[in-house]
C-alpha positions as CSV (number, residue, x, y, z in Angstrom):
1,M,0.0,0.0,0.0
2,T,1.5,3.3,-1.1
3,E,1.4,6.4,1.0
4,T,0.1,9.6,-0.6
5,T,1.9,12.8,0.2
6,P,-0.4,15.6,1.1
7,A,-0.4,18.5,-1.3
8,P,1.5,21.4,0.1
9,P,-0.5,24.3,1.4
10,S,-1.1,27.0,-1.1
11,A,0.6,30.3,-0.6
12,P,-1.4,33.1,1.1
13,I,-3.0,35.8,-0.9
14,T,-0.9,39.0,-0.3
15,L,-2.6,42.3,0.2
16,V,-1.9,46.0,0.5
17,I,-4.5,48.0,2.4
18,V,-5.3,51.6,1.3
19,D,-7.5,53.8,3.5
20,D,-7.0,57.2,5.2
21,H,-8.5,56.0,8.4
22,P,-6.0,54.3,10.8
23,V,-8.8,52.4,12.6
24,V,-10.1,51.0,9.4
25,R,-6.7,49.9,8.3
26,D,-6.0,48.4,11.7
27,G,-9.3,46.5,11.6
28,L,-8.8,45.2,8.1
29,R,-5.2,44.1,8.9
30,G,-6.4,42.3,12.1
31,M,-9.2,40.6,10.2
32,F,-6.9,39.3,7.4
33,E,-3.9,38.4,9.5
34,A,-6.1,36.1,11.7
35,D,-6.7,33.9,8.6
36,P,-3.6,31.9,7.3
37,G,-4.9,32.3,3.7
38,F,-4.0,35.9,3.6
39,R,-0.8,38.0,4.4
40,V,-0.8,41.9,4.6
41,L,2.3,43.3,3.2
42,G,1.6,47.0,3.9
43,E,-0.7,49.9,4.2
44,A,-1.1,53.3,2.7
45,A,-3.2,56.3,3.7
46,D,-3.6,57.8,0.2
47,G,-3.5,56.9,-3.4
48,V,0.0,58.3,-4.2
49,R,1.7,56.4,-1.4
50,A,-0.5,53.3,-2.5
51,V,0.9,53.4,-6.1
52,A,4.5,53.5,-4.8
53,L,3.8,50.8,-2.2
54,V,2.2,48.5,-4.6
55,R,5.1,48.9,-7.0
56,A,7.5,48.0,-4.3
57,L,5.7,45.2,-2.7
58,D,3.8,43.5,-5.7
59,P,0.9,42.2,-3.8
60,D,-1.8,40.0,-5.3
61,V,-4.7,42.2,-4.3
62,V,-5.1,45.9,-3.2
63,L,-8.0,46.9,-1.1
64,M,-8.6,50.4,-2.2
65,D,-10.7,53.2,-0.6
66,L,-11.8,56.0,-3.0
67,R,-12.0,59.3,-1.3
68,M,-8.7,60.2,0.4
69,P,-6.9,63.4,1.1
70,G,-3.6,63.5,-0.7
71,G,-4.6,61.3,-3.6
72,G,-7.8,59.5,-4.4
73,G,-8.3,55.8,-5.3
74,V,-9.5,56.2,-8.9
75,D,-6.3,58.1,-9.8
76,A,-4.3,55.4,-8.0
77,I,-6.2,52.7,-9.8
78,A,-5.5,54.3,-13.2
79,A,-1.9,54.8,-12.4
80,L,-1.5,51.1,-11.5
81,T,-3.3,50.1,-14.7
82,R,-1.2,52.2,-16.9
83,G,2.0,50.9,-15.2
84,G,1.0,47.3,-15.8
85,A,0.8,46.4,-12.1
86,R,0.1,42.7,-11.5
87,A,-2.0,43.4,-8.5
88,R,-5.8,43.2,-8.8
89,V,-7.6,46.2,-7.3
90,L,-10.6,45.6,-5.2
91,V,-12.4,48.8,-4.2
92,L,-13.7,48.8,-0.7
93,T,-15.6,52.0,0.1
94,T,-18.7,53.3,1.7
95,Y,-19.6,55.1,-1.5
96,D,-22.0,53.6,-4.1
97,T,-23.0,56.4,-6.2
98,D,-22.7,56.4,-10.0
99,T,-20.1,59.0,-9.9
100,D,-17.9,56.8,-7.7
101,T,-18.6,53.2,-9.2
102,L,-18.1,53.7,-12.9
103,P,-14.9,55.7,-12.8
104,A,-13.3,53.3,-10.5
105,I,-14.3,50.3,-12.6
106,E,-13.3,52.2,-16.0
107,A,-10.0,53.0,-14.3
108,G,-9.2,49.3,-14.1
109,A,-10.6,48.0,-10.7
110,T,-11.4,44.3,-10.7
111,G,-14.2,44.7,-8.3
112,Y,-16.3,47.0,-6.1
113,L,-17.4,46.1,-2.5
114,L,-19.0,48.2,0.2
115,K,-17.4,48.4,3.6
116,D,-20.6,46.9,5.2
117,A,-20.0,43.6,3.5
118,P,-19.7,40.7,6.0
119,R,-16.3,39.3,6.7
120,E,-16.8,36.0,4.6
121,E,-18.1,38.1,1.7
122,L,-15.0,40.3,1.8
123,F,-12.7,37.2,2.1
124,A,-14.5,35.6,-0.9
125,A,-14.3,38.8,-2.8
126,V,-10.5,39.0,-2.3
127,R,-10.0,35.3,-3.3
128,A,-12.0,36.1,-6.5
129,A,-10.1,39.3,-7.3
130,A,-6.8,37.4,-6.8
131,E,-7.9,35.0,-9.6
132,G,-8.8,37.9,-11.8
133,R,-12.6,37.4,-11.4
134,T,-15.0,40.3,-11.5
135,V,-16.5,41.1,-8.1
136,L,-19.5,43.5,-7.8
137,S,-21.5,43.7,-4.6
138,P,-25.3,43.5,-5.0
139,A,-25.8,47.1,-3.9
140,V,-23.3,48.2,-6.6
141,A,-24.9,46.2,-9.2
142,G,-28.2,47.8,-8.2
143,R,-26.6,51.2,-8.6
144,L,-25.4,50.4,-12.1
145,L,-29.0,49.2,-13.0
146,T,-30.2,52.7,-12.1
147,R,-28.3,54.0,-15.1
148,V,-30.8,52.2,-17.5
149,R,-34.1,53.2,-15.9
150,T,-34.5,55.6,-18.7
151,P,-32.6,53.7,-21.5
152,V,-31.3,55.8,-24.3
153,A,-31.8,53.0,-26.8
154,P,-33.8,49.8,-27.3
155,V,-32.3,46.5,-26.1
156,D,-28.7,46.4,-27.4
157,E,-28.4,44.1,-30.3
158,S,-24.7,44.5,-30.8
159,L,-23.8,41.3,-28.9
160,S,-24.8,38.0,-30.2
161,A,-26.8,35.5,-28.2
162,R,-23.7,33.6,-27.4
163,E,-21.7,36.8,-26.3
164,R,-24.8,37.6,-24.0
165,E,-24.6,34.3,-22.4
166,V,-20.8,34.9,-21.8
167,I,-21.2,38.3,-20.2
168,E,-23.9,37.0,-18.0
169,L,-21.6,34.5,-16.7
170,V,-18.8,36.9,-16.3
171,A,-21.1,39.2,-14.2
172,K,-21.6,36.3,-11.9
173,G,-17.9,36.0,-11.4
174,T,-17.5,32.8,-13.4
175,S,-14.0,32.0,-14.5
176,N,-13.2,31.4,-18.2
177,R,-12.7,27.6,-17.5
178,A,-16.1,27.4,-15.9
179,I,-17.8,29.4,-18.6
180,A,-16.3,26.9,-21.1
181,A,-17.7,24.0,-19.2
182,E,-21.1,25.4,-18.9
183,L,-21.4,26.5,-22.6
184,F,-19.6,23.4,-24.0
185,I,-17.0,25.4,-25.7
186,S,-13.3,25.6,-25.3
187,E,-11.4,28.3,-23.1
188,A,-9.9,29.7,-26.4
189,T,-13.4,30.3,-27.7
190,V,-14.4,32.0,-24.5
191,K,-11.4,34.3,-24.8
192,T,-12.4,35.0,-28.3
193,H,-16.0,35.9,-27.3
194,L,-14.5,38.2,-24.6
195,T,-12.2,39.9,-27.1
196,H,-15.3,40.6,-29.3
197,I,-17.4,41.8,-26.2
198,Y,-14.8,44.2,-25.1
199,A,-14.4,45.6,-28.7
200,K,-18.2,46.0,-28.9
201,L,-18.7,47.6,-25.6
202,G,-15.6,49.8,-25.6
203,A,-14.3,48.0,-22.5
204,K,-10.7,47.0,-21.7
205,D,-11.3,44.2,-19.2
206,R,-14.0,42.0,-17.5
207,A,-15.1,44.5,-14.9
208,A,-15.5,47.4,-17.2
209,A,-17.4,45.1,-19.7
210,V,-20.0,44.2,-16.9
211,A,-20.4,47.8,-15.8
212,V,-21.1,48.9,-19.4
213,A,-23.4,45.8,-20.0
214,Y,-25.4,46.9,-17.0
215,E,-25.4,50.5,-18.2
216,R,-26.8,49.6,-21.6
217,G,-29.4,47.2,-20.3
218,I,-27.7,44.1,-21.7
219,L,-27.6,42.7,-18.2
220,G,-30.4,43.0,-15.7
221,R,-33.0,42.1,-18.1
222,T,-35.0,38.9,-18.2
223,T,-33.6,36.7,-20.9
224,S,-35.8,34.1,-22.6
225,G,-34.7,30.6,-21.9
226,R,-32.6,31.5,-18.7
C-alpha cells in the first residue's frame, strides 16, 4: 500500500490595504492576518503612497478606498493600470454612487465592494479578485442598474446571443474555464468571445465590460430561456 503525500498548502494571498482612516486599516489588517490564507504586506493612507507601495511590494490584491486626502483611489487605480501592475484592485468603500462606481471600474478596478460587507463576503471577494474574477456587490450592481431606468436606446443588439451568455456568466464572477464547461465550448473560444465583447462595448477588461453591460441594459433584463 503506497502512502500519498499531502499536497503542500497554497501560498497565502498577499494584500496592501489603502485607506485614510487608521482605525479602518487596523481593523482590516487584524481581520486578514487572523486567517492563514492571507498576508498583509503593507498599508497606505492615500493613493499616491499606494501606487509606490504596490510597485515596491507587488501584492496579489489591493484593497482600495476611493476618497482620500492627498490622492484619491480612482487616480491610483488608473496609475497602477497604466503601469501594468500585477495586483488586482478591489475597491472597498462606503460610496456606491454612479459618480464613484463607474470611474473606479473604468480605471481598471477588478471589483467593487462596500465596507458593510460581511467578513466572509469580503474574504470571498479578495479570493475572487486574486484569481482575476469580477466582483460587484449586489448594492453596486443595483446602482449600475439605475443607469438604465431611462434607457437611451432599445435593447442592445450589438452582442450575439452567445456573447450575451458569456457576459452574463462573467457578471456572476464565473472563470473562463467554468464558462467553457457550462457552454460546452473551449477556453480559447471563451477568450475570443470576450475579445469581441470588449471591442463592442468599448471596454478594456471584464469589470468594465460588466459595468457597460449593466449601463446599456444588456444585463439586468429577463432573458428568454434562462
